[in-house]
N, C-alpha and C positions, 0 to 999 in steps of 0.2 A: 236527619229528615226521614220520615217513613218511606219504605220502599214497597212498591207494588209490582208484580209481574203480571204484565198485560199480554194477552194473546189475541192477535187480530187475524181472522181467517178470511182469505180471498176465495169465496166459493163461486162456483159457476152454475147458478140456478137455471132452470127452465120454467118459463111462465106457465102456471097452472099445475106443474108437477109437485104437488104438496108431498107426497110420499118420497120422492126421489130427492127433493130439496131437503126434507128432514133428515134423510140419511146422511147428506152431506154434513149438515150441522151436528148430528150426533158424532160423526167421525172426527170432526173438528174438535168437539168436546172431549172425546177420548185422548186425542193427541195433546191438547192443551193440558188436561189433568195429569197426563203422564209427564209433562214437563214442569208440574208445579205452578200452573197459572192460578192467579188470584181473580182473574175476570177474563172472559172470552166474549169478544164482540165480532159479529158478522155484518155484512153490508145492508144496505137499505133494500127492503123487501126480499131479504135472502130466502124467506121461507115460501114465497109465492112467485118469485122472479120479478123482473122489472124491465120495462114499464108494462103495467097491467091494462093500461088504456081503458076502454069502456067496460072491462070486467068490474071495475070499481062501481059500476052502475047496476050490477047484477046481484041482487040480494043473496041468491043461493050461493054464490061464488064467496061472498063475504062471510056467510055463515060457515062454509066449509073451512075457510081460512082460520076463523075464530077457533073452530074445534081443533084444527091442526096445531094452533099454538098451545091450547090446553093439552093436547095429547103429547106434544114434544116435551113439556114440562114433566109430565107424568113419566114418559120413557126415560128422560134423563135421570130422574130419581130412581126408577126401577133398575137402571144399569149401574147404580153406584155413582153417578155423576151429579147427584143433586146439590152437593155442597158448592159446586162451582157456579157462581152467577154467569148466566149467559144472557147477552143482549142481542135480540134477533129482530129484524125488521119485517114488517108485514102490514097489510091493510086491516082496519078495524071497522066493523059496522054489521049490519045497516042501522044508520042513525036516522032520525027524523031530519029531513032536508031543513037547513036553515042558513040564512044569509047573515054573515058576520061582517057588517060594513061593506066595503068593496073588496074584500080579500078572497071571496070565492063566489062560485056560481050557486044560485038558490036551489038547483036541483041535486047537488052533491049529497051522496048518503054515506060516504066513507071517510076515513081519516087514515093518513100516511103515518104509521106508528112503529115505535121500537118498545119491544116488551122486555122486561128483565125476569128471567126464569131462575128460580132458586128453590130447593127443597120441594120440588114436585108442583109447584104453582107459580102463577103470574104474580110477582110481589110488587111490580111498578109498571107504569106505562107512560110513554111520552108521545105527544102528537106533534108532527112537523108544523112549524109556524109558517114559514114563507113558501108559498106554492108557485113555482116558476110557471111562466106562460109565455115563453119565448122559445125560438129555435124548435128543437124537437120535443119541448115539454108542453103538456096540456093539463098540468096538475090543477091549476085554478078552476078547471071545467069539472073535475072528478072528485076533488077532495074537500073536506071541510078543515080549515086550519086549527091548530091548537093555540092556546095562549098562556101555558105555563111552562116554566123551566123545571126539569127534573135534575135533582142532586142525589146522588148515591154515596152514602158513607160507607167506606169499606177499608178495613185495616188502618183506621186512623187518618184516611185521606177522603176528601170530597171530590167526587167525580161528577161533573156536570155533563149531561147527555143532550145531544141535539142531532138533527138529521140534515145532511147535505147542504141544500140551499140556504138553511139557517145560518151556515158559517159565511156565506158570501154577502149577506145582507148587514149592513150597519145597523145598530139598534137591535130591537127585538130580543131574543134569548141571548145572543152574544153579549149584548149590553149589560145583561144581568149577571154574567159569569164573574166579572170582577167584583161586583157588588157582593156576590154570594161567598167570596173568599175561597172559591174552589181551587184545588190543586192540579186537578186533570180535567182537560176538555176532551171528551170522548165524541167523535163524529163518525156516524154511519153513513155510507154513500153508495149511490148508483150513478156515478159520474161518467158519461161516454167519453171515449177517446176522440181527440182531434189533434191535428198536426200542431205542435208547438204549444198544446194545452199546458204542459208541464211548466211553461214559462210564466203561466198565470197562476196555476194551481199551488205549486210549492211556495211561491212568494206570499200567497194568501194564507196558507197554513202557518208559514213563518211569522207573518205579520199578526195573526190572531194570538199566536203563542206569547208574543211580546206584549200586545195590548192587553191581554187578559191575565198575564204573568201566570201562566199554566203550562204544564206539558200538554200538547195537543196531539191526540191519537187519532189518526184519520185512516179508516179502513173502507176500501172500495171493492166491489164485486168485479168478476173478470168474465170474459166470454162473449159470444155474439148472441144477439136477440134480434132476429129479423135484420134490419139495416144498421143497427147500432152495434157498436163494440165497446166493451169495457175493458180497461187495460189493468185494473188493480192498481199497482203503484202505491199501495198503502204506505204510510210514513208516520213516524213519531218525531216530534220536534220539541225541544225544551224551551223554557221560558227566554233563554238568550238567543233563541233562533238557530240552534245547532241541531242537526240530524243525529237522532239516536238510533234509529233503525228504519230500514226501507225494504219493502218486498219487491221482487222482480215483476216486471210487466208481463201481462197476458199469461200468467200462470196461477194455477191454484196452489196456494201457499199459506202456511201458518207462520205468521210473523210473531215471534216471542221476544219480548223486551223487558228488562228491569228499569223502572223509572224511580227517581227520587223526586218527591213532590212535597209540597208544603203540608204541614199537618193541619188537620181539620180544626177549625175554631168554633167558638160559640157565637160567631157574629150573627146579628138578627138578620133573618132573611128578608129580602125586599119583597114587595107584593108580587103575586103570581110566580112564587118560587116554592117548590115543595122538596123536602128532604126525605129519603128513605134510607133506614139502617139496613145494612146487609151483614149477614154472618160471615165470618172468616176474614181472609186478608192477611197479608204479612208473611206468607209461607215462603217468600223467596230470599229471606233475609240473609241465609247463611251461604248459598252457592249461587252467585250471579251467573246468568247466562252470557255467553259471548255475544259481542256485538254483531248484528246481522244487517248489513247495509249493502244492498244490491247497487250495482253501477247501471246507470240509465244507458241504453244503447244509443248509437248515433241516429240521426233523423231518418236515414233511409231504411235502416234495419227496423226502427220502430214503425214505420209505415209498412213495410213488408209484413211484419209480424201481425199487424192489425188487419191486413188483407188476408192473411192466412187464417187467423183466428176466426174472422166473420164468415169466411168461407167453410171452414171445417165445422163450426157450430150450425150454420144453416143446414148443411147436408145431414150432419148427425142428428140434430135435434128434430128434424122433420122426417126422419126415417128412411133416407136414402142410404145406399150402400156404395154407389158409384156415380160418376158424373160422365158426361159426353160433351164434346164441343167440336166445332169445325176448326181444322188446322189449315190456314192459308199460306203458312211460311212467313207471314208478315209479324210485326212486332207485337201487336195486340193479343192475337191468339197465342203466340208463343209465351207471353208473360203470363196469360191466364192459365195455360197449361201447366207452367212451373209453379204458379200459386196453388193450383189444385193438387199437384203432386206433392208439394210441401204440406198441404193440409190434410189429405186423407191417404197418401201413399200412391205411388205411380201405378201399382197394380190395380187400383180402383179408378183409374182415369182412362177414357176411351176417346181417342182422336180420330177424326175422319177427314181425310182430304177429299175435296170434291171438285177437282179440276173441270174447268169449262174449256170451250174451244179457245178463249182468249187467255187462259192461265199460261204463265211464263214457265220455262223449264226450271228457273231458279226457285219459283214457288212451290213446285212439287219436290225438289230436292232438298229445299230448306225445311219443309214440312217432315220429310224423311229423316233428315238430320236431327230435328227437334225430338221426334218420337224415339230414336235410338238413343240420344243423350239422356233423356228423361227415363226411358225404359217403360213407357206406357203402352197401352194396347192401341194398335193402329191398323187403319183399313182405308182403302181407296175406293171411292164410289164416283166415277166420272158422270157428269150431268149432261153432257151434250145431247145424248139421245133422248133424254127426258125432257129437255128444254124444246128441242126442235118441233115436235108436233103441236105443242101449245102455242109457240111462236108463230107457226105456220097458220094454224087454225084462226087465230085472232089477229093475224097480220100485224103483230107487234114490232115496233122499232123504237130507236132512241132510248129514252129513259125507261119507258114501259118494257122494252126488252131486256135492259140492264136489270131492272128490279125483278123480272121474272127469274132470272138466274138465282138471285138471292133467296127467292121464295121457294124455289125448288130444292135449294140446299136446306131450308127450313123444314120442308117436307120429309126429307130424308132423316134429319136429326130427331124430328118428333117421331117419326116411324120407329126408329131404332130405340128411342126413349120408351115408347109404349110397349115395345116388344120385350125389352130386357129390364126395365125399371130404372134406367139411368136418369138422373137430374141433368136437363140440358143447361149448360152455361152459355150465356151470351157474352160476346167479347168486346163490346163497344166500349170506348173510353169516354171521359167526361167531355172533352172537347167536341167529339163527333155528336154526342147527346145534345150539347148546347146548340150546335148549329144545324141540327137535323140531318146530318149525313149518315144516314142509316135507312134501311128499307123496312118500313113497318111490315110486320109479319113475314119478314126475310131474316136479315142478320140480326134483327132485334129480337128473334124468337129466343125463348128460354125462361127458366124459372129464377135464375140468380146471375148477377153481373158483377163479377169480381173486381173489375176495374172501372165501375160506373162513375166513381168520384175521383178518378185519376186523370189529370190532364194529359195531353199527348207528350208534351216535354218531359213530365215526370215519369211516364211510361218508359221512355228510353233511359231516363236516370236510373230507375229501379231495375230495369234490365242489366245495366251495366254493374250496378251494385251486386245483383244476385250472382252474376258470373264471377265478379271479383271475390266474393265471399266463398263460393264454391273453390276457386283456385287457392285461396288462403287455407282451406282445409285439405287440399290435395285431392279434391273431387273434380269430376268433369263439369265444366260450366254448362248449365242446361240450355242456354238459348244461343242459337247459332249466331256467329258474328254477322253474318251476311243479313240475317233478319234484322239485326240493329242498325246497320249502315246503309241499307237500300233505301231508296225513296219509296215512301208508303203509297199503296195503290189498291183500290178495290178490284182491279183487273176485270172490269165489266165490258170493256171495249178495248180495242188495240191501243197500246201505247199510253194507256190512261195512268196518271198519277195525280195525287191528292191536290198538289199545288197548281193543277190546271185551273181550278175554280175557287181555291181558298188562298188566304194570304199565308205567307210563311208562318210555320207553327209557332215560332218564338214570338212573333207579333200577334197572331191570333190569340194564344194563351194569355198574353199581356192584356189584351183588350177584354177578354171573357173574365178575367180576374177583376178587373175594374167594374165592368158591367153586371156581372153575376155575383162575383165574390164579395165585392165592396158595395154593390147595389148603387153604383153611381148612375146618374142619368146620362143621355147622350151628349149633352153639351159639357158635362163635367169630364167625360172620357176624352172628348176632343181636346179639352183644356190640359189634359196631361201631355199633349204633344202628338197624338196620334192623327194620322191623315183623316179629315172629316169624311171623305167618301168611303174609306175603309171601314170606319166606324159605323157609318150608316148601313153599309153592306152587312156587316157583322151582326149588328143589333137587330136588324130586320130579320135575319135568319133565326136568331134566338127567340124572337118573339113569335114568329110563325111556327116553330117547332114544339110549342108546348103541348099541343094535342098529341104528338108522339111520345113525348116523355111521360105523360100522364098514363099512357098505356104500358110503359116499360117494366121490366123486372127490376126489383130492388137489388141493391149491392152494399158493400160495407161503407159506412160514412166515415171519412177521414179528415175532412175539412169543415170549417166553420160555417159553410154555405153549400150544402149538398143539395142536389135535385131530389125532391121528395118532401120529406118532413120539414126541411128548413126553409125551402123556397116554395111558396104557394102562390102562383100566379094565375090570373084568369086565362082560359083558353081563348074565348072570344075577347079580343083586345085590339083597339085601333089606336095606337099611340100618336101623340101629337109631335111631330117633328120640328 
């Protein structure tokens, strides 16, 4: 059987940075050529970043992207890399708007494409067929679908090329791969990370390999883009479903693998299939590369790495050098500080303790302990003297007085942010956001929310894991044990704890998982065995807090139903109970 050496590059593009993204592609091409690759593939939209959202509707952006594709092909040739076929994702357009059945919006002017570059020019182009319109995806709105399968003949092997969602849908281009008698199915992707997604993604790749009787090479981008995190986890699977190669998660990586594939035949091509001959191939026949199969980390490490990656890339890609956050000594701010330190280095993290007259001694000492363990910059700014004149002048008491404390803290953090250029991190978790237990323009202040998609029970679990991981490496655990074990409290009045007004967190998170995560109605949640009055209380809080969530900072998406892109609910809403 013919052998091809495939190189799959997990790049970390920035949306719109055509020059920077092209540099990543050229660097990958140099490395792939040095290892004797016959074909290099990068992820979906690797040249422009993903998702481009409504940039796909801006003609000037599409023109610039098109020029960047042409320039990239010419540069590869100029640097002596023109012989290497390079598959790169990008938008193509502007096209005349056209409605193709019910598969796209009539105003779309772009296509989601993969171009094949060789010998200084674009030798072939494939347009994505299936445009996802669920969860975080809005491709139906912005792209025109393709209708033709592209087959590349290289080194005596036929390589079928498709893009991301095309792999997930039955029929369409996947249905034509077997009919085309291809030996390799190459899939370029921008597939965001979600908890347990690998339990769906890898079986899909394996099933398609068996169904199409091909070697499936799946390459994914990595990195954070706003609230999305891409994990890479590129993989190559043979026609029997065995893993031949696998790249690590959350790392830029060049995965090089030798695959033995069925020889190309003269089978008559089915309708809407185009074959293009590429020069070269077969260079890897004498010296096989060793197997490169990364081991997938356990669930908690994957989640932590996703949060760190999302935070790091949001900070760096948006031009910040440092972050600042309030340190209360509680579990949420402690975990956020540890994530930030892992993401950008403790030397770039600034923590501020802002005790009020109600703050406990252990809150102050736990914040001190955290700062010392992590090695971040630390200062103390008491707020009692700032709160008193406003509270007195407005005669505030009760909840209004409690919220004033949170808003004074926000003023301090934003003032320091403006003075020194820090990005403010807000430390609220998914459970608090769900039920509205935060002060708008107070503890909700900030530009990024590292644990926005992390329920309270999982915050504790991740804290314990991070400490265990540190101990296993002989390092100081970053999070004080007392911050983990003590009852959580906002400490806005004497003796206050969260459970004064909320169900136990294990019950609350389970109800929220059903109502928010699985989108069950009130009666369906009660039918799971939860107390009806508790369900009514919790669901009422969730519905009433939508206006707060709509104004909140973004944060890394790690679940299948995150607040923001995933869950789009009306603010003005009067549910029938």
